[in-house]
C-alpha positions in Angstrom: -2.4 -16.9 19.9 -4.6 -15.8 17.1 -8.2 -16.8 16.9 -10.5 -16.7 13.9 -11.6 -13.2 14.9 -8.1 -11.9 15.4 -6.4 -9.8 12.7 -2.7 -9.1 12.5 -1.8 -5.6 13.6 0.1 -3.3 11.3 3.0 -1.3 12.7 2.8 2.5 12.7 5.3 2.5 9.9 3.3 0.0 7.8 0.2 2.1 8.4 2.0 5.3 7.4 3.4 3.7 4.2 -0.1 2.4 3.2 -1.6 5.9 3.8 1.0 7.4 1.5 0.4 4.8 -1.2 -3.4 5.4 -1.0 -2.9 9.1 -1.1 -0.5 8.8 -4.1 -3.1 6.7 -6.0 -6.1 8.7 -5.0 -6.1 11.1 -7.9 -5.8 14.0 -5.5 -2.1 13.9 -4.9 -0.7 17.4 -5.0 2.8 18.8 -5.6 2.9 19.5 -1.8 2.1 15.8 -1.2 4.9 14.8 -3.5 7.4 17.0 -1.6 6.1 15.7 1.8 6.3 12.1 0.6 9.9 12.6 -0.7 10.9 14.1 2.7 9.3 11.2 4.5 11.0 8.6 2.3 14.4 10.3 2.6 14.2 10.8 6.3 14.8 7.1 7.2 15.8 4.0 5.2 13.0 2.2 7.0 10.5 4.6 5.6 11.8 4.0 2.1 11.7 0.2 2.6 8.1 0.3 4.0 7.0 2.5 1.1 8.4 0.1 -1.5 6.8 -2.8 0.3 3.4 -1.0 0.4 3.7 -0.4 -3.4 4.4 -4.1 -3.9 1.5 -5.0 -1.7 -0.8 -2.8 -3.6 0.3 -4.3 -6.9 -0.3 -7.9 -5.6 -3.8 -7.0 -4.4 -4.6 -5.3 -7.7 -3.4 -8.3 -9.7 -5.5 -10.7 -7.5 -8.6 -8.5 -7.9 -8.1 -8.2 -11.6 -7.7 -11.9 -12.0 -10.9 -12.5 -10.0 -12.9 -10.0 -12.0 -11.9 -11.3 -15.4 -14.6 -13.3 -17.1 -14.1 -17.0 -17.1 -14.6 -19.2 -20.2 -17.2 -21.7 -19.1 -16.7 -24.0 -22.1 
């Protein structure tokens, strides 16, 4: 049972995929990182699926934040 102070746990795979997405978008992603990410994604279909879902999650969050930060017409 979840209480108001509980947060859902992420699986190790979900955590790893989000770490990869954050690294990719950090501005400090190196060619070595690209190779390592490619190997990680190719090593298991579950890795690829988790990475794709993490990218989708990032895009949804970015859209929501952008929508909230846009000025509203108060007329």
